[in-house]
PDB file of N, CA, C and O in Angstrom:
ATOM      1  N   MET A   1     -43.318  40.294 105.951  1.00  0.00           N
ATOM      2  CA  MET A   1     -42.309  39.210 106.103  1.00  0.00           C
ATOM      3  C   MET A   1     -42.206  38.583 104.251  1.00  0.00           C
ATOM      4  O   MET A   1     -41.171  38.356 103.623  1.00  0.00           O
ATOM      5  N   ILE A   2     -43.593  38.443 103.782  1.00  0.00           N
ATOM      6  CA  ILE A   2     -43.397  37.894 102.482  1.00  0.00           C
ATOM      7  C   ILE A   2     -43.272  39.125 101.624  1.00  0.00           C
ATOM      8  O   ILE A   2     -42.846  39.068 100.470  1.00  0.00           O
ATOM      9  N   ARG A   3     -43.612  40.127 102.151  1.00  0.00           N
ATOM     10  CA  ARG A   3     -43.084  41.237 101.135  1.00  0.00           C
ATOM     11  C   ARG A   3     -41.462  41.561 101.039  1.00  0.00           C
ATOM     12  O   ARG A   3     -40.903  41.787  99.965  1.00  0.00           O
ATOM     13  N   LEU A   4     -40.988  41.555 101.942  1.00  0.00           N
ATOM     14  CA  LEU A   4     -39.779  41.504 102.197  1.00  0.00           C
ATOM     15  C   LEU A   4     -38.947  40.518 101.202  1.00  0.00           C
ATOM     16  O   LEU A   4     -38.123  40.924 100.382  1.00  0.00           O
ATOM     17  N   TYR A   5     -39.369  38.900 101.450  1.00  0.00           N
ATOM     18  CA  TYR A   5     -38.951  38.164 100.508  1.00  0.00           C
ATOM     19  C   TYR A   5     -39.090  38.451  98.983  1.00  0.00           C
ATOM     20  O   TYR A   5     -38.202  38.119  98.198  1.00  0.00           O
ATOM     21  N   LEU A   6     -40.277  39.104  98.571  1.00  0.00           N
ATOM     22  CA  LEU A   6     -40.508  39.454  97.209  1.00  0.00           C
ATOM     23  C   LEU A   6     -39.738  40.570  96.663  1.00  0.00           C
ATOM     24  O   LEU A   6     -39.343  40.730  95.508  1.00  0.00           O
ATOM     25  N   ARG A   7     -39.579  41.384  97.787  1.00  0.00           N
ATOM     26  CA  ARG A   7     -38.690  42.781  97.051  1.00  0.00           C
ATOM     27  C   ARG A   7     -37.088  42.106  96.882  1.00  0.00           C
ATOM     28  O   ARG A   7     -36.309  42.584  96.058  1.00  0.00           O
ATOM     29  N   GLU A   8     -36.729  41.009  97.713  1.00  0.00           N
ATOM     30  CA  GLU A   8     -35.539  40.502  97.631  1.00  0.00           C
ATOM     31  C   GLU A   8     -34.902  39.643  96.392  1.00  0.00           C
ATOM     32  O   GLU A   8     -33.790  39.583  95.867  1.00  0.00           O
ATOM     33  N   ALA A   9     -36.119  39.034  96.197  1.00  0.00           N
ATOM     34  CA  ALA A   9     -36.483  38.041  94.728  1.00  0.00           C
ATOM     35  C   ALA A   9     -36.525  39.015  93.677  1.00  0.00           C
ATOM     36  O   ALA A   9     -36.272  38.716  92.510  1.00  0.00           O
ATOM     37  N   TRP A  10     -36.812  40.085  94.022  1.00  0.00           N
ATOM     38  CA  TRP A  10     -36.877  41.063  92.446  1.00  0.00           C
ATOM     39  C   TRP A  10     -35.999  41.404  92.211  1.00  0.00           C
ATOM     40  O   TRP A  10     -35.733  41.397  91.009  1.00  0.00           O
ATOM     41  N   LYS A  11     -34.903  41.959  93.224  1.00  0.00           N
ATOM     42  CA  LYS A  11     -33.605  42.477  93.132  1.00  0.00           C
ATOM     43  C   LYS A  11     -32.696  41.907  91.815  1.00  0.00           C
ATOM     44  O   LYS A  11     -32.198  42.625  90.948  1.00  0.00           O
ATOM     45  N   PRO A  12     -32.615  40.506  91.891  1.00  0.00           N
ATOM     46  CA  PRO A  12     -31.753  40.060  90.333  1.00  0.00           C
ATOM     47  C   PRO A  12     -32.499  40.231  89.260  1.00  0.00           C
ATOM     48  O   PRO A  12     -32.041  39.904  88.164  1.00  0.00           O
ATOM     49  N   LEU A  13     -33.688  40.735  89.367  1.00  0.00           N
ATOM     50  CA  LEU A  13     -34.019  40.543  87.485  1.00  0.00           C
ATOM     51  C   LEU A  13     -33.733  41.875  87.368  1.00  0.00           C
ATOM     52  O   LEU A  13     -33.618  42.744  88.232  1.00  0.00           O
ATOM     53  N   HIS A  14     -33.610  41.924  85.877  1.00  0.00           N
ATOM     54  CA  HIS A  14     -33.444  42.804  85.094  1.00  0.00           C
ATOM     55  C   HIS A  14     -34.481  43.295  84.160  1.00  0.00           C
ATOM     56  O   HIS A  14     -35.227  42.519  83.562  1.00  0.00           O
ATOM     57  N   GLY A  15     -34.542  44.851  84.005  1.00  0.00           N
ATOM     58  CA  GLY A  15     -35.525  45.329  83.533  1.00  0.00           C
ATOM     59  C   GLY A  15     -36.695  45.213  84.148  1.00  0.00           C
ATOM     60  O   GLY A  15     -36.772  44.333  85.005  1.00  0.00           O
ATOM     61  N   PRO A  16     -37.917  46.076  83.867  1.00  0.00           N
ATOM     62  CA  PRO A  16     -39.372  46.292  84.501  1.00  0.00           C
ATOM     63  C   PRO A  16     -40.031  45.281  84.430  1.00  0.00           C
ATOM     64  O   PRO A  16     -40.754  45.026  85.393  1.00  0.00           O
ATOM     65  N   LEU A  17     -40.014  44.421  83.353  1.00  0.00           N
ATOM     66  CA  LEU A  17     -40.935  43.244  83.086  1.00  0.00           C
ATOM     67  C   LEU A  17     -40.398  41.885  83.060  1.00  0.00           C
ATOM     68  O   LEU A  17     -41.027  40.857  82.807  1.00  0.00           O
ATOM     69  N   HIS A  18     -38.810  42.033  83.432  1.00  0.00           N
ATOM     70  CA  HIS A  18     -38.385  40.675  83.265  1.00  0.00           C
ATOM     71  C   HIS A  18     -38.898  39.931  84.409  1.00  0.00           C
ATOM     72  O   HIS A  18     -39.113  40.576  85.435  1.00  0.00           O
ATOM     73  N   GLY A  19     -39.113  38.774  84.399  1.00  0.00           N
ATOM     74  CA  GLY A  19     -39.640  37.770  85.629  1.00  0.00           C
ATOM     75  C   GLY A  19     -40.969  38.316  85.693  1.00  0.00           C
ATOM     76  O   GLY A  19     -41.627  37.321  85.997  1.00  0.00           O
ATOM     77  N   PHE A  20     -41.929  39.461  85.579  1.00  0.00           N
ATOM     78  CA  PHE A  20     -42.846  39.757  85.813  1.00  0.00           C
ATOM     79  C   PHE A  20     -43.688  38.877  86.477  1.00  0.00           C
ATOM     80  O   PHE A  20     -44.159  39.049  87.602  1.00  0.00           O
ATOM     81  N   TRP A  21     -43.907  37.682  85.554  1.00  0.00           N
ATOM     82  CA  TRP A  21     -45.165  36.739  85.963  1.00  0.00           C
ATOM     83  C   TRP A  21     -44.721  35.806  86.881  1.00  0.00           C
ATOM     84  O   TRP A  21     -45.567  35.289  87.610  1.00  0.00           O
ATOM     85  N   ALA A  22     -43.055  35.349  87.038  1.00  0.00           N
ATOM     86  CA  ALA A  22     -42.477  34.482  87.868  1.00  0.00           C
ATOM     87  C   ALA A  22     -42.767  34.928  89.264  1.00  0.00           C
ATOM     88  O   ALA A  22     -43.063  34.058  90.084  1.00  0.00           O
ATOM     89  N   VAL A  23     -42.713  36.343  89.678  1.00  0.00           N
ATOM     90  CA  VAL A  23     -42.587  36.647  90.911  1.00  0.00           C
ATOM     91  C   VAL A  23     -43.794  36.640  91.301  1.00  0.00           C
ATOM     92  O   VAL A  23     -43.926  36.331  92.485  1.00  0.00           O
ATOM     93  N   HIS A  24     -45.085  36.955  90.522  1.00  0.00           N
ATOM     94  CA  HIS A  24     -46.380  37.101  90.739  1.00  0.00           C
ATOM     95  C   HIS A  24     -47.088  35.585  91.043  1.00  0.00           C
ATOM     96  O   HIS A  24     -47.863  35.229  91.931  1.00  0.00           O
ATOM     97  N   LEU A  25     -46.412  34.778  89.788  1.00  0.00           N
ATOM     98  CA  LEU A  25     -46.530  33.147  90.589  1.00  0.00           C
ATOM     99  C   LEU A  25     -46.341  32.797  91.760  1.00  0.00           C
ATOM    100  O   LEU A  25     -47.096  32.204  92.530  1.00  0.00           O
ATOM    101  N   LEU A  26     -45.051  33.263  91.932  1.00  0.00           N
ATOM    102  CA  LEU A  26     -44.425  32.767  93.184  1.00  0.00           C
ATOM    103  C   LEU A  26     -45.421  33.385  94.485  1.00  0.00           C
ATOM    104  O   LEU A  26     -45.901  32.669  95.364  1.00  0.00           O
ATOM    105  N   ALA A  27     -45.606  34.902  94.378  1.00  0.00           N
ATOM    106  CA  ALA A  27     -46.636  35.336  95.371  1.00  0.00           C
ATOM    107  C   ALA A  27     -47.745  34.637  95.484  1.00  0.00           C
ATOM    108  O   ALA A  27     -48.235  34.464  96.601  1.00  0.00           O
ATOM    109  N   THR A  28     -48.442  34.015  94.131  1.00  0.00           N
ATOM    110  CA  THR A  28     -49.655  33.405  94.463  1.00  0.00           C
ATOM    111  C   THR A  28     -49.534  31.942  95.319  1.00  0.00           C
ATOM    112  O   THR A  28     -50.212  31.478  96.236  1.00  0.00           O
ATOM    113  N   ALA A  29     -48.421  31.468  94.627  1.00  0.00           N
ATOM    114  CA  ALA A  29     -48.086  29.988  95.640  1.00  0.00           C
ATOM    115  C   ALA A  29     -48.009  30.131  97.099  1.00  0.00           C
ATOM    116  O   ALA A  29     -48.680  29.491  97.909  1.00  0.00           O
ATOM    117  N   MET A  30     -46.890  31.275  97.432  1.00  0.00           N
ATOM    118  CA  MET A  30     -46.853  31.313  98.859  1.00  0.00           C
ATOM    119  C   MET A  30     -48.313  31.762  99.471  1.00  0.00           C
ATOM    120  O   MET A  30     -48.431  31.503 100.669  1.00  0.00           O
ATOM    121  N   VAL A  31     -49.444  32.392  98.848  1.00  0.00           N
ATOM    122  CA  VAL A  31     -50.401  32.791  99.743  1.00  0.00           C
ATOM    123  C   VAL A  31     -51.415  31.675  99.535  1.00  0.00           C
ATOM    124  O   VAL A  31     -52.283  31.402 100.364  1.00  0.00           O
ATOM    125  N   LEU A  32     -51.240  31.022  98.324  1.00  0.00           N
ATOM    126  CA  LEU A  32     -52.160  29.876  98.270  1.00  0.00           C
ATOM    127  C   LEU A  32     -51.600  28.684  99.657  1.00  0.00           C
ATOM    128  O   LEU A  32     -52.367  28.257 100.521  1.00  0.00           O
ATOM    129  N   ALA A  33     -50.445  28.415  99.578  1.00  0.00           N
ATOM    130  CA  ALA A  33     -50.061  27.838 100.654  1.00  0.00           C
ATOM    131  C   ALA A  33     -50.120  27.980 101.963  1.00  0.00           C
ATOM    132  O   ALA A  33     -49.982  27.147 102.858  1.00  0.00           O
ATOM    133  N   LEU A  34     -50.347  29.155 101.995  1.00  0.00           N
ATOM    134  CA  LEU A  34     -50.563  29.751 103.473  1.00  0.00           C
ATOM    135  C   LEU A  34     -52.131  29.264 104.022  1.00  0.00           C
ATOM    136  O   LEU A  34     -52.509  28.756 105.078  1.00  0.00           O
ATOM    137  N   THR A  35     -52.816  29.665 102.812  1.00  0.00           N
ATOM    138  CA  THR A  35     -54.168  29.606 102.957  1.00  0.00           C
ATOM    139  C   THR A  35     -54.852  27.885 103.292  1.00  0.00           C
ATOM    140  O   THR A  35     -55.723  27.548 104.093  1.00  0.00           O
ATOM    141  N   VAL A  36     -53.970  26.982 102.231  1.00  0.00           N
ATOM    142  CA  VAL A  36     -54.304  25.679 102.507  1.00  0.00           C
ATOM    143  C   VAL A  36     -53.639  25.005 104.096  1.00  0.00           C
ATOM    144  O   VAL A  36     -53.893  23.825 104.339  1.00  0.00           O
ATOM    145  N   ALA A  37     -53.006  25.621 104.865  1.00  0.00           N
ATOM    146  CA  ALA A  37     -52.190  25.630 105.978  1.00  0.00           C
ATOM    147  C   ALA A  37     -53.072  26.117 107.073  1.00  0.00           C
ATOM    148  O   ALA A  37     -53.210  25.549 108.156  1.00  0.00           O
ATOM    149  N   ALA A  38     -53.725  27.343 106.658  1.00  0.00           N
ATOM    150  CA  ALA A  38     -54.637  27.741 107.574  1.00  0.00           C
ATOM    151  C   ALA A  38     -55.682  26.998 107.783  1.00  0.00           C
ATOM    152  O   ALA A  38     -55.983  26.560 108.893  1.00  0.00           O
ATOM    153  N   THR A  39     -56.394  26.773 106.613  1.00  0.00           N
ATOM    154  CA  THR A  39     -57.724  25.932 106.456  1.00  0.00           C
ATOM    155  C   THR A  39     -57.660  24.491 107.196  1.00  0.00           C
ATOM    156  O   THR A  39     -58.445  24.052 108.036  1.00  0.00           O
ATOM    157  N   THR A  40     -56.380  23.813 106.588  1.00  0.00           N
ATOM    158  CA  THR A  40     -56.067  22.558 107.401  1.00  0.00           C
ATOM    159  C   THR A  40     -56.153  22.771 109.085  1.00  0.00           C
ATOM    160  O   THR A  40     -56.902  22.064 109.759  1.00  0.00           O
ATOM    161  N   GLY A  41     -55.376  23.734 109.632  1.00  0.00           N
ATOM    162  CA  GLY A  41     -55.081  23.831 110.713  1.00  0.00           C
ATOM    163  C   GLY A  41     -56.658  24.173 111.622  1.00  0.00           C
ATOM    164  O   GLY A  41     -56.771  23.723 112.762  1.00  0.00           O
ATOM    165  N   ALA A  42     -57.527  24.794 111.142  1.00  0.00           N
ATOM    166  CA  ALA A  42     -58.816  25.271 111.615  1.00  0.00           C
ATOM    167  C   ALA A  42     -59.829  24.216 111.210  1.00  0.00           C
ATOM    168  O   ALA A  42     -60.886  24.289 111.837  1.00  0.00           O
ATOM    169  N   PHE A  43     -59.753  23.359 110.404  1.00  0.00           N
ATOM    170  CA  PHE A  43     -60.460  22.270 110.505  1.00  0.00           C
ATOM    171  C   PHE A  43     -60.174  21.118 111.553  1.00  0.00           C
ATOM    172  O   PHE A  43     -61.002  20.549 112.264  1.00  0.00           O
ATOM    173  N   CYS A  44     -58.655  20.883 111.474  1.00  0.00           N
ATOM    174  CA  CYS A  44     -57.871  19.738 112.859  1.00  0.00           C
ATOM    175  C   CYS A  44     -58.348  20.519 114.112  1.00  0.00           C
ATOM    176  O   CYS A  44     -58.544  19.734 115.040  1.00  0.00           O
ATOM    177  N   VAL A  45     -58.665  22.150 114.522  1.00  0.00           N
ATOM    178  CA  VAL A  45     -58.985  22.048 115.887  1.00  0.00           C
ATOM    179  C   VAL A  45     -60.563  22.241 115.619  1.00  0.00           C
ATOM    180  O   VAL A  45     -61.042  21.732 116.632  1.00  0.00           O
ATOM    181  N   LEU A  46     -61.404  22.589 115.005  1.00  0.00           N
ATOM    182  CA  LEU A  46     -62.721  22.184 115.032  1.00  0.00           C
ATOM    183  C   LEU A  46     -63.205  20.675 115.349  1.00  0.00           C
ATOM    184  O   LEU A  46     -64.077  20.301 116.134  1.00  0.00           O
ATOM    185  N   ARG A  47     -62.265  19.834 114.390  1.00  0.00           N
ATOM    186  CA  ARG A  47     -62.787  18.347 114.407  1.00  0.00           C
ATOM    187  C   ARG A  47     -62.583  17.836 116.090  1.00  0.00           C
ATOM    188  O   ARG A  47     -63.269  16.952 116.604  1.00  0.00           O
ATOM    189  N   ARG A  48     -61.474  18.612 116.809  1.00  0.00           N
ATOM    190  CA  ARG A  48     -60.773  18.099 118.212  1.00  0.00           C
ATOM    191  C   ARG A  48     -62.046  18.786 118.990  1.00  0.00           C
ATOM    192  O   ARG A  48     -62.363  18.140 119.989  1.00  0.00           O
ATOM    193  N   GLN A  49     -62.757  19.824 118.778  1.00  0.00           N
ATOM    194  CA  GLN A  49     -63.852  20.399 119.493  1.00  0.00           C
ATOM    195  C   GLN A  49     -64.974  19.870 119.523  1.00  0.00           C
ATOM    196  O   GLN A  49     -65.646  19.766 120.550  1.00  0.00           O
ATOM    197  N   ALA A  50     -65.319  19.464 118.375  1.00  0.00           N
ATOM    198  CA  ALA A  50     -66.569  18.654 118.008  1.00  0.00           C
ATOM    199  C   ALA A  50     -66.699  17.507 118.970  1.00  0.00           C
ATOM    200  O   ALA A  50     -67.698  17.354 119.674  1.00  0.00           O
ATOM    201  N   ARG A  51     -65.612  16.669 118.979  1.00  0.00           N
ATOM    202  CA  ARG A  51     -65.637  15.306 119.796  1.00  0.00           C
ATOM    203  C   ARG A  51     -66.121  15.594 121.076  1.00  0.00           C
ATOM    204  O   ARG A  51     -66.236  14.695 121.909  1.00  0.00           O
TER     205      ARG A  51
END
């Protein structure tokens, strides 16, 4: 799903490296946000089970 979104985000950019860092920063931000959400969810589940 993320791969398809990034492919669509890349299409309007012109040239092989124009917007290169913007696309990679966007991908990094999305992966980091998913990691934070998964970690927060895991801690919430573990906290409930520990009680």
